[in-house]
C-alpha positions as CSV (number, residue, x, y, z in Angstrom):
1,M,31.0,30.9,5.3
2,R,28.8,27.8,5.6
3,C,27.5,25.6,8.7
4,T,26.3,22.5,7.4
5,S,25.1,18.9,9.3
6,F,25.2,15.8,8.2
7,C,23.9,12.5,10.1
8,T,25.2,9.3,7.7
9,A,25.7,6.3,10.2
10,N,23.8,4.9,13.3
11,A,27.4,5.5,15.1
12,Y,31.4,5.8,13.9
13,N,34.3,3.8,15.1
14,I,35.9,6.9,16.6
15,D,39.3,5.7,17.5
16,N,40.0,3.7,14.9
17,F,39.0,6.6,12.7
18,A,41.4,8.8,14.7
19,K,44.4,6.3,13.7
20,F,43.5,7.0,9.9
21,L,43.4,10.2,10.2
22,R,46.1,11.0,11.8
23,N,48.0,8.4,9.0
24,E,46.3,10.5,6.0
25,G,48.2,14.0,8.1
26,Y,45.1,15.2,9.2
27,E,45.6,16.5,13.6
28,P,42.6,15.2,15.2
29,K,41.7,16.5,18.4
30,F,39.5,14.4,21.1
31,Y,37.5,16.4,22.9
32,D,35.5,13.7,24.9
33,N,34.2,11.8,21.9
34,V,34.2,13.8,19.9
35,I,37.3,14.7,17.3
36,H,37.8,17.9,15.8
37,I,40.0,18.4,13.1
38,Q,41.1,21.6,11.3
39,K,40.9,22.1,7.1
40,D,42.8,24.7,5.1
41,E,39.8,26.3,2.8
42,D,40.9,28.7,0.5
43,G,43.0,30.7,2.3
44,T,41.1,29.7,5.5
45,S,41.1,27.1,8.5
46,A,38.0,25.5,8.6
47,D,36.3,22.9,11.5
48,V,34.8,19.7,11.7
49,F,33.3,17.9,14.3
50,F,32.9,14.0,14.5
51,F,30.6,13.1,16.7
52,P,30.3,9.0,17.8
53,Y,26.5,8.7,17.5
54,G,26.9,9.3,13.1
55,C,26.9,12.9,12.7
56,I,29.4,15.8,10.9
57,I,29.4,18.9,11.7
58,S,31.3,21.2,9.2
59,W,32.3,25.6,9.8
60,G,33.4,27.0,6.5
61,L,33.9,24.1,4.2
62,E,32.2,24.3,1.0
63,S,30.5,21.4,-1.1
64,D,33.3,19.6,-2.3
65,S,35.1,19.6,0.7
66,E,31.9,17.9,3.3
67,R,31.7,15.4,1.0
68,L,35.2,14.9,1.3
69,M,35.0,14.3,4.7
70,I,31.7,12.2,4.8
71,D,34.0,9.5,2.9
72,L,36.7,10.0,5.3
73,V,34.5,8.7,7.8
74,K,32.2,5.6,5.5
75,T,34.6,3.1,6.6
76,F,34.5,3.7,9.7
77,E,30.3,3.4,9.5
78,D,28.5,1.6,12.0
79,K,25.0,0.4,10.2
80,P,25.2,3.6,7.0
81,L,22.3,5.3,6.9
82,A,20.6,7.4,3.8
83,S,22.4,10.7,4.2
84,I,20.4,13.6,7.0
85,T,21.5,17.2,6.1
86,E,20.8,20.7,7.6
87,D,23.0,23.9,7.2
88,F,22.7,27.5,7.5
89,S,23.3,29.7,5.0
90,T,26.1,31.3,6.5
91,Y,27.9,32.6,9.9
92,L,29.4,35.1,11.1
93,I,31.4,36.8,13.4
94,G,29.4,39.5,16.2
95,D,28.8,41.5,18.9
96,N,27.1,38.1,20.7
97,T,26.3,34.9,19.4
98,Q,23.5,34.1,18.6
99,I,20.8,32.7,15.8
100,N,18.9,34.7,13.1
101,E,15.7,33.5,12.3
102,E,14.8,35.6,9.3
103,E,18.0,35.5,8.1
104,D,18.9,31.7,9.1
105,E,22.7,32.4,9.7
106,I,25.0,31.9,13.0
107,I,26.4,35.1,13.9
108,L,29.6,33.9,16.8
109,E,31.3,36.3,18.3
110,E,34.7,34.9,17.6
111,D,36.4,32.5,16.4
112,N,36.4,30.1,18.7
113,V,36.7,26.2,19.1
114,L,34.6,25.5,21.7
115,I,32.0,27.8,20.7
116,K,31.6,26.2,17.8
117,L,31.7,23.2,19.4
118,S,29.1,24.1,21.7
119,L,26.6,25.0,19.3
120,S,27.5,21.9,17.0
121,H,26.6,19.1,20.2
122,G,23.1,21.0,19.7
123,L,23.3,20.6,16.1
124,S,24.7,17.1,15.8
125,Q,21.5,16.4,18.4
126,S,19.2,17.9,15.8
127,V,19.9,16.7,12.9
128,K,21.0,12.9,14.8
129,L,16.7,13.4,16.1
130,A,15.6,14.0,12.1
131,S,17.0,10.6,11.3
132,F,14.9,9.0,13.6
133,E,11.9,11.2,12.9
134,V,12.4,10.2,9.5
135,S,13.1,6.0,10.5
136,I,9.9,6.9,12.7
137,G,7.7,7.7,10.5
138,E,8.5,5.4,7.4
139,T,7.8,2.6,10.1
140,I,4.4,4.0,11.0
141,A,3.8,4.7,7.1
142,K,3.9,0.9,6.4
143,T,2.3,-0.4,9.4
144,R,-0.5,2.6,9.4
145,H,-3.2,-0.3,7.1
146,L,-3.0,-2.6,10.3
147,P,-4.9,-1.2,13.1
148,G,-8.0,0.0,10.2
149,E,-8.0,-3.3,8.9
150,L,-7.8,-5.3,12.3
151,A,-11.4,-3.5,12.6
152,L,-12.8,-3.4,9.5
153,K,-12.0,-7.5,9.2
154,G,-11.1,-8.7,12.5
155,K,-8.0,-10.4,11.9
156,I,-5.0,-9.4,10.1
157,S,-3.9,-10.7,6.6
158,L,-0.5,-11.6,6.7
159,S,0.9,-14.8,7.2
160,R,2.6,-16.0,10.3
161,K,5.7,-15.6,9.0
162,K,4.6,-12.1,7.7
163,L,3.6,-10.9,11.2
164,A,6.5,-12.2,12.8
165,Q,8.9,-9.5,11.0
166,Q,6.3,-7.3,10.8
167,L,6.6,-7.7,14.9
168,G,10.1,-8.1,14.9
169,H,10.9,-4.5,12.8
170,L,9.0,-2.8,15.4
171,V,10.9,-4.3,18.4
172,E,14.0,-3.4,16.4
173,E,13.0,0.0,15.8
174,R,12.2,0.6,19.1
175,N,14.9,-0.5,20.9
176,S,17.2,1.7,18.0
177,I,15.7,4.7,19.4
178,N,15.6,4.4,23.5
179,L,19.1,2.6,23.0
180,H,20.0,6.4,21.1
181,T,18.1,8.8,23.5
182,D,20.3,9.3,25.9
183,I,22.3,11.4,22.8
184,L,19.6,13.9,23.3
185,D,20.6,14.9,26.9
186,T,22.6,17.3,27.8
187,P,25.9,16.2,27.0
188,E,28.7,15.6,29.4
189,F,31.0,18.2,27.5
190,F,29.6,21.0,29.5
191,W,29.3,19.3,33.0
192,R,33.3,20.2,32.9
193,R,32.9,23.4,30.8
194,P,29.7,25.0,32.3
195,K,30.7,28.3,31.4
196,Y,30.1,26.7,27.0
197,E,26.3,25.3,28.1
198,P,25.1,28.4,27.3
199,Y,26.0,28.2,23.7
200,Y,24.8,24.6,23.1
201,I,21.7,26.0,25.0
202,I,21.6,28.6,21.9
203,A,21.2,26.0,19.1
204,A,18.8,23.2,21.1
205,E,16.4,25.9,21.7
206,Y,16.4,26.8,17.9
207,M,16.2,23.8,16.6
208,D,13.4,22.7,18.7
209,I,15.3,19.9,20.4
210,Q,12.7,19.2,23.4
211,T,9.4,19.4,21.1
212,R,10.7,17.3,18.9
213,L,12.0,14.7,21.7
214,D,8.5,15.1,22.8
215,I,6.6,14.5,19.9
216,L,9.5,11.1,18.9
217,N,8.0,9.9,22.0
218,K,4.8,10.0,21.3
219,R,4.9,8.0,18.1
220,L,7.1,5.7,19.7
221,D,4.2,5.7,21.7
222,V,2.5,5.3,18.7
223,I,4.4,1.6,17.4
224,H,4.3,0.7,20.8
225,E,0.4,0.3,20.0
226,L,1.2,-0.9,17.0
227,Y,3.9,-3.8,18.8
228,E,0.6,-4.7,20.7
229,I,-1.6,-4.9,18.0
230,L,0.5,-7.2,16.2
231,S,2.0,-9.6,19.3
232,N,-2.2,-9.8,20.4
233,E,-3.6,-11.0,16.5
234,L,0.2,-13.5,16.5
235,N,-0.9,-14.8,20.0
236,H,-4.5,-15.1,18.4
237,L,-3.1,-16.9,15.1
238,H,-0.3,-19.0,17.3
239,S,-3.6,-20.2,19.7
240,S,-6.4,-21.0,16.6
241,R,-3.3,-23.4,15.4
242,L,-2.7,-25.0,18.4
243,E,-6.7,-25.3,18.4
244,L,-7.2,-26.6,15.1
245,I,-4.3,-29.4,16.0
246,I,-6.1,-30.3,19.0
247,I,-8.9,-31.0,17.1
248,Y,-7.4,-32.7,14.0
249,L,-6.3,-35.4,16.9
250,I,-9.8,-35.8,18.1
251,I,-11.5,-36.0,14.7
252,S,-8.1,-38.9,14.2
253,E,-8.7,-40.6,17.1
254,V,-12.9,-40.5,16.7
255,V,-12.4,-42.0,13.2
256,L,-9.5,-44.6,14.7
257,T,-12.2,-45.8,17.9
258,L,-15.1,-45.8,14.8
259,L,-12.7,-48.3,12.5
260,N,-11.6,-50.8,15.2
261,I,-15.0,-50.7,16.6
262,L,-16.4,-51.4,13.0
263,K,-13.7,-53.7,12.4
264,W,-15.1,-56.2,15.1
265,I,-18.8,-55.9,14.5
């Protein structure tokens, strides 16, 4: 059976989505702010979890049914993203809950919704982190040439408007990531259900959440440095423009004074 993680948006409007699901005949259940629904899949019960920060974790769905779940929530997406997907080839029932790295499969000690949800918290954080990694990678790639250009030429060959736009994009990117980093902390779900936290830790450690988060923060530092470079260059352009205006005004004043003197000679 498949276990698949998706990140399709910046966030979902969970409350309105829950109302929609009820109208469609589903029976959504809330676990804190996570929606859980069960769906019949070829005579077996499949579980799907919708996380408010734009992620879906499905257990036991085929690819067509997974696409249906993604389409169901599409109307309730805030800032849709190009879908990021992570999956395990299978999950099955065994003696102990674990992730088999060699076979890339999840083994559950029992078919328990709360165990699946606990693992899903780690899996959803991983796929959300992947969306951050893609976004930051694209931003760094687009601006990678600017420090080298500044070092080679002593200036950046962008107009003041383009430079301000690049700066605005960097600020937006940094704020977007910083506002969402709290979702990568241990979820509140486990504060009241500590016995399920070990299952979350299994997924978080397997997906290298902490290591990848450290790398993400280093990349954010790179963006911060780019921000400083562009900000300084923008200030320099503004200062240069003001200096030119002052020079033109002085020249104009001198010319007018000379013309006035010549008029009376």
